[in-house]
TORPA-4810 file (N, C-alpha, C, O; in nm, 3 decimals):
<nodes>
NODE_1_10.114_5.004_0.504_9.981_4.963_0.559_9.870_4.951_0.508_9.835_5.052_0.447_X
NODE_2_9.783_4.850_0.507_9.712_4.789_0.442_9.586_4.883_0.452_9.567_4.948_0.555_X
NODE_3_9.508_4.891_0.355_9.384_4.938_0.281_9.264_4.905_0.357_9.179_4.872_0.275_X
NODE_4_9.210_4.897_0.492_9.071_4.860_0.545_8.964_4.930_0.479_8.866_4.878_0.427_X
NODE_5_8.995_5.063_0.487_8.906_5.123_0.404_8.951_5.280_0.364_9.004_5.367_0.433_X
NODE_6_8.915_5.282_0.240_8.943_5.443_0.185_8.812_5.508_0.145_8.726_5.491_0.058_X
NODE_7_8.835_5.586_0.243_8.688_5.667_0.240_8.678_5.783_0.098_8.584_5.831_0.036_X
NODE_8_8.873_5.800_0.085_8.813_5.872_-0.099_8.781_5.806_-0.193_8.785_5.859_-0.304_X
NODE_9_8.741_5.681_-0.182_8.691_5.591_-0.289_8.557_5.564_-0.292_8.511_5.511_-0.393_X
NODE_10_8.457_5.601_-0.163_8.355_5.599_-0.174_8.296_5.674_-0.253_8.329_5.789_-0.283_X
NODE_11_8.148_5.577_-0.314_8.071_5.652_-0.409_7.959_5.584_-0.372_7.950_5.464_-0.349_X
NODE_12_7.807_5.731_-0.364_7.701_5.656_-0.329_7.650_5.606_-0.483_7.688_5.655_-0.589_X
NODE_13_7.546_5.488_-0.464_7.521_5.448_-0.616_7.447_5.526_-0.663_7.392_5.593_-0.575_X
NODE_14_7.412_5.558_-0.786_7.320_5.601_-0.834_7.168_5.567_-0.797_7.121_5.454_-0.786_X
NODE_15_7.078_5.729_-0.774_6.939_5.749_-0.748_6.966_5.640_-0.592_6.865_5.591_-0.543_X
NODE_16_7.049_5.621_-0.551_7.053_5.552_-0.368_6.907_5.632_-0.338_6.808_5.563_-0.360_X
NODE_17_6.893_5.716_-0.309_6.840_5.747_-0.219_6.631_5.763_-0.273_6.540_5.779_-0.192_X
NODE_18_6.624_5.758_-0.349_6.511_5.761_-0.452_6.460_5.910_-0.474_6.343_5.932_-0.503_X
NODE_19_6.529_5.983_-0.464_6.494_6.139_-0.476_6.567_6.159_-0.499_6.648_6.067_-0.501_X
NODE_20_6.639_6.359_-0.558_6.683_6.461_-0.579_6.726_6.479_-0.457_6.666_6.421_-0.366_X
NODE_21_6.855_6.573_-0.424_6.901_6.591_-0.306_6.792_6.716_-0.289_6.738_6.692_-0.181_X
NODE_22_6.762_6.777_-0.317_6.651_6.878_-0.307_6.543_6.858_-0.223_6.509_6.922_-0.123_X
NODE_23_6.468_6.715_-0.303_6.338_6.711_-0.220_6.409_6.627_-0.058_6.350_6.646_0.048_X
NODE_24_6.521_6.549_-0.063_6.578_6.503_0.067_6.583_6.627_0.168_6.534_6.642_0.280_X
NODE_25_6.634_6.683_0.112_6.664_6.831_0.214_6.558_6.865_0.268_6.541_6.884_0.388_X
NODE_26_6.453_6.877_0.155_6.348_6.943_0.192_6.280_6.859_0.348_6.249_6.896_0.461_X
NODE_27_6.282_6.744_0.279_6.201_6.665_0.362_6.253_6.634_0.491_6.184_6.568_0.568_X
NODE_28_6.393_6.683_0.530_6.456_6.686_0.669_6.438_6.809_0.714_6.469_6.818_0.833_X
NODE_29_6.408_6.887_0.676_6.368_7.056_0.695_6.239_7.020_0.750_6.217_7.035_0.870_X
NODE_30_6.136_6.966_0.659_5.978_6.958_0.693_5.973_6.866_0.903_5.926_6.886_1.015_X
NODE_31_6.062_6.763_0.824_6.074_6.663_0.942_6.133_6.702_1.072_6.093_6.653_1.178_X
NODE_32_6.259_6.817_1.064_6.321_6.887_1.154_6.203_7.014_1.251_6.210_7.039_1.372_X
NODE_33_6.110_7.070_1.155_6.023_7.145_1.258_5.906_7.116_1.252_5.858_7.082_1.360_X
NODE_34_5.799_7.116_1.116_5.645_7.126_1.138_5.607_6.962_1.190_5.501_6.948_1.252_X
NODE_35_5.689_6.848_1.165_5.680_6.752_1.198_5.700_6.727_1.326_5.617_6.724_1.417_X
NODE_36_5.820_6.707_1.328_5.844_6.729_1.491_5.786_6.810_1.634_5.761_6.767_1.746_X
NODE_37_5.779_6.929_1.583_5.675_6.989_1.666_5.566_7.032_1.677_5.528_7.138_1.727_X
NODE_38_5.483_6.906_1.605_5.322_6.902_1.642_5.340_6.831_1.746_5.420_6.749_1.791_X
NODE_39_5.185_6.917_1.791_5.167_6.801_1.922_5.150_6.681_1.900_5.127_6.626_1.793_X
NODE_40_5.169_6.602_2.077_5.154_6.434_2.002_5.015_6.418_1.963_4.994_6.313_1.902_X
NODE_41_4.909_6.497_1.981_4.727_6.422_1.972_4.736_6.476_1.740_4.648_6.459_1.656_X
NODE_42_4.834_6.518_1.727_4.811_6.576_1.555_4.869_6.429_1.482_4.971_6.415_1.414_X
NODE_43_4.806_6.364_1.507_4.867_6.199_1.431_4.796_6.240_1.253_4.850_6.202_1.149_X
NODE_44_4.720_6.290_1.258_4.640_6.337_1.097_4.747_6.418_1.041_4.741_6.417_0.918_X
NODE_45_4.835_6.482_1.082_4.879_6.563_1.031_5.021_6.506_1.015_5.082_6.526_0.909_X
NODE_46_5.084_6.427_1.130_5.210_6.371_1.076_5.167_6.275_0.928_5.218_6.279_0.816_X
NODE_47_5.089_6.217_0.966_5.018_6.106_0.840_4.998_6.194_0.747_4.987_6.129_0.643_X
NODE_48_4.988_6.298_0.727_4.979_6.334_0.623_5.077_6.469_0.536_5.050_6.529_0.431_X
NODE_49_5.187_6.482_0.623_5.322_6.482_0.544_5.390_6.370_0.516_5.491_6.395_0.450_X
NODE_50_5.375_6.260_0.540_5.459_6.172_0.532_5.389_6.139_0.393_5.450_6.149_0.286_X
NODE_51_5.294_6.110_0.401_5.192_6.093_0.269_5.207_6.210_0.122_5.193_6.189_0.001_X
NODE_52_5.242_6.330_0.197_5.283_6.403_0.109_5.430_6.396_0.002_5.449_6.429_-0.115_X
NODE_53_5.529_6.326_0.126_5.656_6.300_0.059_5.643_6.164_0.007_5.742_6.147_-0.064_X
NODE_54_5.573_6.061_0.008_5.549_5.916_-0.076_5.533_5.828_-0.022_5.525_5.721_-0.083_X
NODE_55_5.519_5.834_0.141_5.537_5.752_0.252_5.338_5.658_0.198_5.234_5.718_0.171_X
NODE_56_5.353_5.551_0.202_5.195_5.505_0.242_5.196_5.437_0.367_5.253_5.339_0.413_X
NODE_57_5.101_5.533_0.412_5.067_5.527_0.552_4.893_5.470_0.578_4.797_5.537_0.538_X
NODE_58_4.880_5.354_0.640_4.773_5.317_0.621_4.631_5.397_0.741_4.680_5.483_0.813_X
NODE_59_4.560_5.387_0.751_4.435_5.396_0.827_4.484_5.445_0.938_4.601_5.412_0.959_X
NODE_60_4.411_5.547_1.058_4.451_5.558_1.181_4.605_5.495_1.240_4.624_5.423_1.339_X
NODE_61_4.696_5.545_1.149_4.796_5.460_1.239_4.851_5.621_1.331_4.781_5.721_1.314_X
NODE_62_4.916_5.626_1.380_5.014_5.645_1.529_5.128_5.710_1.514_5.227_5.637_1.520_X
NODE_63_5.145_5.806_1.499_5.259_5.836_1.467_5.344_5.941_1.556_5.325_6.058_1.522_X
NODE_64_5.418_5.925_1.645_5.454_6.011_1.776_5.570_6.129_1.672_5.643_6.097_1.578_X
NODE_65_5.549_6.258_1.729_5.665_6.361_1.668_5.801_6.348_1.672_5.883_6.426_1.625_X
NODE_66_5.831_6.196_1.759_5.984_6.223_1.813_6.028_6.080_1.701_6.146_6.045_1.701_X
NODE_67_5.952_6.025_1.635_6.000_5.938_1.489_6.099_6.028_1.391_6.106_6.148_1.365_X
NODE_68_6.167_5.920_1.353_6.265_5.975_1.242_6.256_5.896_1.125_6.275_5.775_1.139_X
NODE_69_6.222_5.955_0.973_6.225_5.864_0.901_6.326_5.949_0.779_6.290_6.050_0.719_X
NODE_70_6.419_5.900_0.767_6.518_5.896_0.641_6.448_5.977_0.548_6.422_6.097_0.545_X
NODE_71_6.417_5.857_0.455_6.375_5.885_0.313_6.219_5.795_0.337_6.217_5.672_0.337_X
NODE_72_6.080_5.890_0.359_5.967_5.823_0.364_5.923_5.793_0.230_5.812_5.739_0.225_X
NODE_73_5.991_5.817_0.103_5.888_5.744_-0.001_5.920_5.586_-0.019_5.866_5.503_-0.092_X
NODE_74_6.053_5.572_0.098_6.082_5.421_0.113_5.993_5.337_0.269_6.034_5.224_0.299_X
NODE_75_5.912_5.381_0.331_5.806_5.362_0.359_5.685_5.302_0.341_5.609_5.360_0.263_X
NODE_76_5.659_5.236_0.375_5.475_5.158_0.427_5.472_5.115_0.521_5.566_5.048_0.563_X
NODE_77_5.327_5.145_0.612_5.305_5.120_0.770_5.148_5.102_0.717_5.088_5.187_0.650_X
NODE_78_5.078_4.940_0.773_4.963_4.939_0.778_4.881_4.997_0.861_4.932_5.054_0.958_X
NODE_79_4.726_4.995_0.844_4.655_5.035_0.897_4.651_4.998_1.022_4.678_4.880_1.045_X
NODE_80_4.624_5.068_1.111_4.589_5.068_1.287_4.679_5.088_1.321_4.662_5.133_1.434_X
NODE_81_4.810_5.086_1.290_4.946_5.082_1.365_5.018_5.160_1.430_5.017_5.269_1.375_X
NODE_82_5.092_5.160_1.536_5.126_5.292_1.609_5.300_5.276_1.604_5.356_5.169_1.580_X
NODE_83_5.357_5.381_1.626_5.543_5.380_1.596_5.576_5.474_1.709_5.579_5.592_1.676_X
NODE_84_5.595_5.454_1.802_5.630_5.510_1.930_5.750_5.640_1.937_5.817_5.681_1.842_X
NODE_85_5.752_5.690_2.078_5.837_5.834_2.087_6.018_5.754_2.011_6.057_5.638_2.000_X
NODE_86_6.068_5.860_1.983_6.208_5.852_1.911_6.249_5.693_1.876_6.317_5.609_1.935_X
NODE_87_6.158_5.692_1.723_6.157_5.544_1.697_6.230_5.615_1.540_6.204_5.720_1.481_X
NODE_88_6.323_5.512_1.511_6.420_5.564_1.384_6.384_5.435_1.283_6.394_5.312_1.290_X
NODE_89_6.349_5.509_1.207_6.303_5.401_1.067_6.413_5.441_0.957_6.383_5.506_0.856_X
NODE_90_6.544_5.396_0.985_6.635_5.425_0.871_6.619_5.341_0.750_6.637_5.219_0.747_X
NODE_91_6.574_5.435_0.626_6.480_5.339_0.520_6.567_5.412_0.421_6.520_5.494_0.342_X
NODE_92_6.702_5.378_0.427_6.788_5.345_0.315_6.719_5.266_0.156_6.695_5.309_0.043_X
NODE_93_6.709_5.144_0.219_6.601_5.067_0.170_6.478_5.046_0.243_6.453_5.081_0.358_X
NODE_94_6.409_4.989_0.166_6.248_4.997_0.213_6.191_4.906_0.336_6.219_4.787_0.353_X
NODE_95_6.116_4.978_0.408_6.036_4.931_0.547_5.886_4.898_0.533_5.802_4.986_0.519_X
NODE_96_5.865_4.797_0.537_5.720_4.754_0.521_5.676_4.718_0.700_5.734_4.628_0.761_X
NODE_97_5.586_4.788_0.752_5.536_4.739_0.882_5.373_4.707_0.825_5.304_4.763_0.741_X
NODE_98_5.346_4.579_0.922_5.197_4.540_0.856_5.080_4.605_0.903_5.123_4.692_0.979_X
NODE_99_4.966_4.611_0.901_4.847_4.635_1.004_4.881_4.584_1.150_4.965_4.497_1.171_X
NODE_100_4.812_4.643_1.244_4.794_4.615_1.388_4.959_4.597_1.450_4.987_4.524_1.545_X
NODE_101_5.044_4.669_1.384_5.151_4.650_1.469_5.214_4.755_1.600_5.155_4.862_1.585_X
NODE_102_5.270_4.760_1.671_5.335_4.828_1.748_5.474_4.841_1.746_5.540_4.744_1.781_X
NODE_103_5.526_4.935_1.714_5.658_4.974_1.703_5.728_5.063_1.819_5.738_5.185_1.808_X
NODE_104_5.774_4.991_1.928_5.775_5.050_2.057_5.872_5.176_2.079_5.934_5.197_1.975_X
NODE_105_5.903_5.264_2.181_5.966_5.344_2.186_6.151_5.351_2.160_6.213_5.252_2.197_X
NODE_106_6.202_5.426_2.118_6.348_5.367_2.092_6.393_5.291_1.957_6.503_5.307_1.904_X
NODE_107_6.298_5.213_1.915_6.350_5.111_1.810_6.409_5.170_1.724_6.402_5.288_1.691_X
NODE_108_6.496_5.051_1.669_6.606_5.125_1.544_6.556_5.018_1.396_6.567_4.897_1.378_X
NODE_109_6.528_5.075_1.353_6.506_4.973_1.196_6.576_5.021_1.062_6.526_5.085_0.970_X
NODE_110_6.715_4.970_1.078_6.820_4.996_1.009_6.868_4.925_0.878_6.957_4.840_0.881_X
NODE_111_6.791_4.972_0.740_6.771_4.873_0.623_6.925_4.890_0.513_6.942_4.845_0.400_X
NODE_112_7.038_4.985_0.615_7.164_4.988_0.522_7.273_4.981_0.633_7.260_4.978_0.755_X
NODE_113_7.410_4.980_0.536_7.540_4.944_0.620_7.622_5.004_0.556_7.619_5.126_0.537_X
NODE_114_7.743_4.890_0.492_7.856_4.938_0.454_7.883_4.834_0.429_7.817_4.754_0.496_X
NODE_115_7.977_4.772_0.338_8.039_4.650_0.330_8.239_4.667_0.337_8.335_4.704_0.269_X
NODE_116_8.201_4.604_0.480_8.369_4.589_0.535_8.472_4.506_0.450_8.583_4.483_0.497_X
NODE_117_8.441_4.467_0.343_8.537_4.383_0.297_8.582_4.475_0.158_8.651_4.426_0.069_X
NODE_118_8.538_4.603_0.155_8.538_4.684_0.026_8.631_4.783_0.057_8.606_4.832_0.168_X
NODE_119_8.723_4.829_0.006_8.822_4.924_0.051_8.738_5.056_0.057_8.748_5.140_0.147_X
NODE_120_8.659_5.062_-0.047_8.556_5.168_-0.105_8.436_5.176_-0.023_8.329_5.211_-0.073_X
NODE_121_8.453_5.137_0.131_8.369_5.121_0.196_8.208_5.152_0.142_8.139_5.249_0.174_X
NODE_122_8.163_5.016_0.031_8.043_5.057_-0.078_7.947_5.007_0.032_7.966_4.914_0.112_X
NODE_123_7.807_5.113_0.015_7.701_5.079_0.089_7.612_5.045_0.041_7.597_5.083_-0.075_X
NODE_124_7.500_4.951_0.107_7.425_4.902_0.046_7.267_4.871_0.109_7.268_4.881_0.231_X
NODE_125_7.157_4.843_0.063_7.041_4.857_0.174_6.948_4.730_0.126_6.921_4.697_0.011_X
NODE_126_6.909_4.670_0.245_6.814_4.550_0.223_6.698_4.573_0.328_6.703_4.624_0.440_X
NODE_127_6.582_4.513_0.251_6.446_4.556_0.278_6.383_4.491_0.420_6.385_4.370_0.439_X
NODE_128_6.327_4.584_0.515_6.250_4.510_0.597_6.140_4.527_0.616_6.071_4.629_0.617_X
NODE_129_6.104_4.353_0.640_5.936_4.296_0.681_5.892_4.301_0.759_5.895_4.192_0.816_X
NODE_130_5.839_4.376_0.813_5.725_4.351_0.939_5.627_4.295_0.897_5.586_4.312_0.782_X
NODE_131_5.578_4.226_0.972_5.419_4.143_0.914_5.329_4.174_1.009_5.386_4.215_1.110_X
NODE_132_5.180_4.171_1.020_5.077_4.216_1.101_5.061_4.151_1.232_5.068_4.032_1.260_X
NODE_133_5.032_4.275_1.323_5.038_4.239_1.455_5.153_4.180_1.532_5.138_4.109_1.631_X
NODE_134_5.287_4.220_1.472_5.398_4.241_1.539_5.400_4.358_1.658_5.340_4.466_1.659_X
NODE_135_5.480_4.305_1.747_5.502_4.388_1.863_5.650_4.423_1.894_5.705_4.353_1.979_X
NODE_136_5.714_4.515_1.841_5.835_4.534_1.887_5.809_4.593_2.027_5.725_4.680_2.052_X
NODE_137_5.914_4.518_2.140_5.895_4.590_2.268_6.028_4.710_2.212_6.082_4.721_2.102_X
NODE_138_6.053_4.803_2.371_6.121_4.915_2.385_6.256_4.893_2.331_6.304_4.781_2.349_X
NODE_139_6.341_5.001_2.253_6.493_4.995_2.240_6.475_4.832_2.161_6.488_4.744_2.246_X
NODE_140_6.454_4.788_2.049_6.520_4.669_1.969_6.496_4.740_1.854_6.418_4.819_1.801_X
NODE_141_6.648_4.648_1.833_6.722_4.681_1.692_6.696_4.571_1.598_6.686_4.452_1.631_X
NODE_142_6.687_4.620_1.473_6.604_4.543_1.365_6.742_4.545_1.233_6.758_4.650_1.171_X
NODE_143_6.831_4.426_1.203_6.901_4.474_1.087_6.873_4.432_0.986_6.806_4.330_0.970_X
NODE_144_6.941_4.532_0.862_6.918_4.495_0.695_6.868_4.371_0.689_6.920_4.271_0.738_X
NODE_145_6.736_4.377_0.610_6.697_4.282_0.553_6.664_4.135_0.625_6.678_4.018_0.592_X
NODE_146_6.611_4.206_0.744_6.534_4.104_0.856_6.387_4.079_0.779_6.360_4.178_0.712_X
NODE_147_6.301_3.992_0.771_6.166_3.990_0.812_6.120_3.891_0.945_6.144_3.774_0.975_X
NODE_148_6.023_4.031_1.024_5.927_3.933_1.151_5.790_3.891_1.093_5.699_3.949_1.036_X
NODE_149_5.821_3.732_1.143_5.609_3.709_1.091_5.526_3.699_1.218_5.536_3.673_1.337_X
NODE_150_5.432_3.737_1.120_5.313_3.740_1.189_5.266_3.752_1.297_5.267_3.633_1.327_X
NODE_151_5.204_3.824_1.424_5.206_3.818_1.545_5.320_3.801_1.613_5.289_3.760_1.725_X
NODE_152_5.453_3.814_1.601_5.572_3.764_1.644_5.577_3.891_1.766_5.520_3.997_1.741_X
NODE_153_5.642_3.873_1.886_5.649_3.944_2.014_5.812_3.943_2.014_5.882_3.845_2.042_X
NODE_154_5.864_4.096_1.972_6.012_4.120_1.997_6.040_4.168_2.141_6.028_4.287_2.169_X
NODE_155_6.073_4.084_2.224_6.117_4.139_2.338_6.228_4.253_2.368_6.331_4.269_2.303_X
NODE_156_6.176_4.341_2.498_6.268_4.461_2.537_6.462_4.465_2.459_6.506_4.351_2.466_X
NODE_157_6.528_4.528_2.419_6.635_4.543_2.432_6.688_4.445_2.312_6.807_4.424_2.286_X
NODE_158_6.583_4.391_2.248_6.652_4.290_2.137_6.688_4.309_2.078_6.680_4.430_2.057_X
NODE_159_6.784_4.218_1.959_6.867_4.248_1.845_6.822_4.140_1.777_6.835_4.027_1.824_X
NODE_160_6.754_4.169_1.637_6.745_4.095_1.567_6.827_4.095_1.442_6.813_4.183_1.356_X
NODE_161_6.913_3.996_1.430_7.026_3.969_1.291_6.940_3.892_1.156_6.947_3.922_1.037_X
NODE_162_6.883_3.814_1.203_6.802_3.702_1.126_6.650_3.730_1.177_6.617_3.775_1.286_X
NODE_163_6.528_3.674_1.018_6.416_3.658_1.064_6.378_3.587_1.150_6.457_3.497_1.180_X
NODE_164_6.254_3.594_1.222_6.210_3.570_1.308_6.060_3.494_1.285_5.980_3.558_1.216_X
NODE_165_6.015_3.364_1.337_5.917_3.302_1.256_5.782_3.364_1.322_5.773_3.419_1.431_X
NODE_166_5.700_3.344_1.243_5.569_3.379_1.296_5.482_3.345_1.422_5.428_3.234_1.430_X
NODE_167_5.470_3.422_1.501_5.347_3.377_1.672_5.476_3.351_1.789_5.472_3.299_1.900_X
NODE_168_5.563_3.398_1.731_5.654_3.375_1.926_5.674_3.463_1.958_5.686_3.558_1.881_X
NODE_169_5.686_3.472_2.067_5.771_3.580_2.131_5.929_3.523_2.146_5.975_3.411_2.170_X
NODE_170_5.994_3.660_2.121_6.135_3.612_2.087_6.193_3.759_2.143_6.136_3.867_2.158_X
NODE_171_6.377_3.701_2.175_6.394_3.804_2.289_6.559_3.699_2.232_6.585_3.598_2.167_X
NODE_172_6.651_3.833_2.325_6.795_3.854_2.343_6.873_3.916_2.261_6.828_3.994_2.177_X
NODE_173_6.965_3.896_2.271_7.076_3.933_2.145_7.183_3.788_2.106_7.274_3.740_2.174_X
NODE_174_7.138_3.752_1.992_7.067_3.790_1.849_6.968_3.695_1.955_6.986_3.604_2.036_X
NODE_175_6.823_3.798_1.889_6.715_3.764_1.927_6.693_3.628_1.885_6.740_3.598_1.775_X
NODE_176_6.615_3.518_1.965_6.569_3.374_1.923_6.405_3.348_1.999_6.366_3.371_2.113_X
NODE_177_6.352_3.304_1.907_6.197_3.231_1.926_6.257_3.194_2.103_6.375_3.165_2.121_X
NODE_178_6.164_3.202_2.213_6.138_3.161_2.316_6.053_3.075_2.336_6.090_2.974_2.395_X
NODE_179_5.899_3.086_2.290_5.790_3.039_2.321_5.651_3.084_2.237_5.615_3.201_2.220_X
NODE_180_5.598_2.994_2.202_5.468_3.055_2.130_5.370_3.172_2.188_5.294_3.162_2.284_X
NODE_181_5.389_3.276_2.112_5.256_3.403_2.152_5.134_3.372_2.150_5.065_3.356_2.049_X
NODE_182_5.084_3.357_2.318_4.918_3.354_2.320_4.839_3.427_2.237_4.885_3.534_2.197_X
NODE_183_4.720_3.391_2.198_4.642_3.416_2.094_4.535_3.407_2.101_4.516_3.297_2.152_X
NODE_184_4.391_3.477_2.071_4.276_3.460_2.076_4.205_3.414_1.934_4.234_3.491_1.843_X
NODE_185_4.101_3.284_1.888_4.069_3.271_1.753_3.943_3.261_1.778_3.863_3.246_1.686_X
</nodes>
């Protein structure tokens, strides 16, 4: 029988998590308790906790208590951005979210995966960059290595596997530019 994947050969790359196992576990404990249990209006408390664990969080960022962040030290969020309910920020690699962005409920930003061509099921991470004034509508999936251009709106339940240009309304699976996004100057 051929070897498609041999999980007994898997090895996590050195320093892949970016912090010690103790710090990782401590963050996950904090996230599952005092972060998640905090009332919705305690945005400053959740910003404090994320910053305490190394995240770069801008002014007046609104992060809901149901948001999940794998490794906060790999997260950057610009001023006045909103991160909605049940958003998953799978920060195996860096996630950079610009200013005045909206990441709507149940969206999933995924920076990592496995190399299916390697029997050792090698893990990899690629950064995600979300430029300023982007709106990801509900339940949007962003794949590893994707950049979303400034002012772009990604429609409800879209799946993004490649970069999207600035100033567009994009939609679909895979998401494609549909038309320019209206703006004021």
